[in-house]
Every structure is written in structure tokens, then in C-alpha cells.
N, C-alpha and C positions, 0 to 999 in steps of 0.2 A: 556798462562799466564807466563810471564817471568819477571825477575827483582823483584821489590817490589810490584807487583800487589797483591791485596787482593782477595782471592777466597771466595765466600759466597754460602751457600745453595741457590739454585734457579737460580744461574747464568746459562746462556744458553751456549751451545756448538755450535760453528759455524757449519752450515750445510756442509755435505760432499755429493756430488752427483757424480754418475758414470753411464754413458750410457753403457749398457751391450750388445755390438754388438757381432756377432758370432766370429769374428777374435780375439777380446779381450778374449772371453771365451776359445777359442781354445788355445791361448797362455798361459792363466792362468792354464789351465789343463796340458799343457806340463811342465810348471814350477813347478807344485805341484805333478806331476806324477799321475794325475787323468784322466784316459782314459775311464771313464764310458760313455757309448754311449748316455745316456739321456741328456748329455750336448751338443751334436753336431749332433745327428741323430734323426730327428723328428719321423720316424716310430718306432724306439726303445723306445723313450720317451712315445709315445702313447701306446705301448705294455705294458708299466709299469703303465698305468693308468693316465698319465699326458696329458695335452692339447697340449704340444709341448716341445721343449728343455728348460732346466732350468739351472739356475746359480748354481755353486758349493757352497756347504755349507761353505767352507773355505773362499770364497770371502766375505761373510757377515762379518766374523770375521776380515778380512783384512780392510774392510771399518770402522769397529768399532775402530780398532787400529789407523787408519789414523785420525779419529775424535779426539781420545784421545791424540795422539801425537801433533796434531795441537793445541789443547786446552792447553796442557802443555808447548808448545814451544820447546820441546826437546823429541825425541823418547825414550831416555834412562829413562825418568821419568815414562814411562808406565810400571807398575809392573805386571799387569795381565789384560786379557780381557776374558770375558765369554759371551756367547750368546746362545740362543735357537732359532732354526729356527721355525717359526710359520706357514708359507705358502710358497709354491714354488714361485720363482721369474722367470718369463719367460725371456729367452734370447731375448734381444731387448728392454727391459724396462729400464727406468731410476730409479736407486735406490737412495734414499735420507736418510742419517743418521742425526738424530737430537738428542739432549739430554740436560740434566740439571745436575747441581751439586746436588747430593743427600745427601752428607755428607762431612764434613770437620772435621778431628780429627788430631790436630797437623799439620804435613806436609803431611798427607795422605788425598787424595781427592777421593771420589767415584763419578763417573759419571754414570747416568742412561741413557741408549741409546736405541733408536728405529730406525728401518729401514723400510721404506715404499716404495712400488713401485709407479708408476705414477698414478695408480687408487686409491691410498690411502690404499691399503691392507697392513697390518702389516706383513712383511716378516721375521723379526727377532727382538728380544728384548734381552737386556743384560746390562752389566755394565763393566766399566773399573776402575781399581785402579791405582792411580798415587801417586808418592812421589815427591813432589815439593821441590826444593832447596837442593836436596841430591847429593851425588857424583854419577858419571856415573856408570852403571852396570859393564862395561868392562874397 
């Protein structure tokens, strides 16, 4: 949403999709200093009760931020992102974030966001708060 676009409750957020291949997960773990073995070592993940390696929790939040920033048309408009992980996301699955505008109060917009894997399992749910038409944060 840029310029004079009007934002209304119920407006949809453009889908954000990401294929979570092992190399991408390894690189994300390196960038975020997350070396937990459940993200790259199948036997270690299974020892923790998982079916296989899983996506990092922070990656879900990153995808929520990406959806919110694209909706706003400016990453600086994103004031906060919150989410709760609901189910493990297996490495190798495609994650899709969708959402709707849940509230508009003045120049503050609340987006309700969900992330599903390719089987339809809800992996994360949350929201993002945007301030449209404001000065940049930095």
C-alpha cells in the first residue's frame, strides 16, 4: 500500500512463499547464529521426537515481516511482528504466508497473518502492526 491507497478491514495481504531447502536453512542458521542440530541433522531431530529436520522458529517471523513490508510498500512502516509457532515445518516444504487487514485505526494497520506448509498444516499464526504514511524509523 503506497501513495493514496485506502486500506480497509478485510483487504488481503499478497501471498509470500518460500521453499525451505537444506542449504537455505543452513545459511539462515548461520546468519542467525542458530546451530541447533534439529535444523540440519535428521538423527538429532528424530532423537528430539521430530519426524525429521525442521525450519527455525525465527524464519516464520521473517516471512511474516516480508508479507507486512510488501503490503505496506516500505519495510520502515512495519512497527512490530508477533507470531506463535503452531506446528513444526519440515525442511523441504514450501511455506506460504497469507493474511488480511484486521483493523485500521488512523494510520495504524493490523494485519492478521497465517503460515501454512504445502499440506495445509498451520505452522504459525500472528499479526503485524504497520504505521502507514509516517516518517521512517531511522
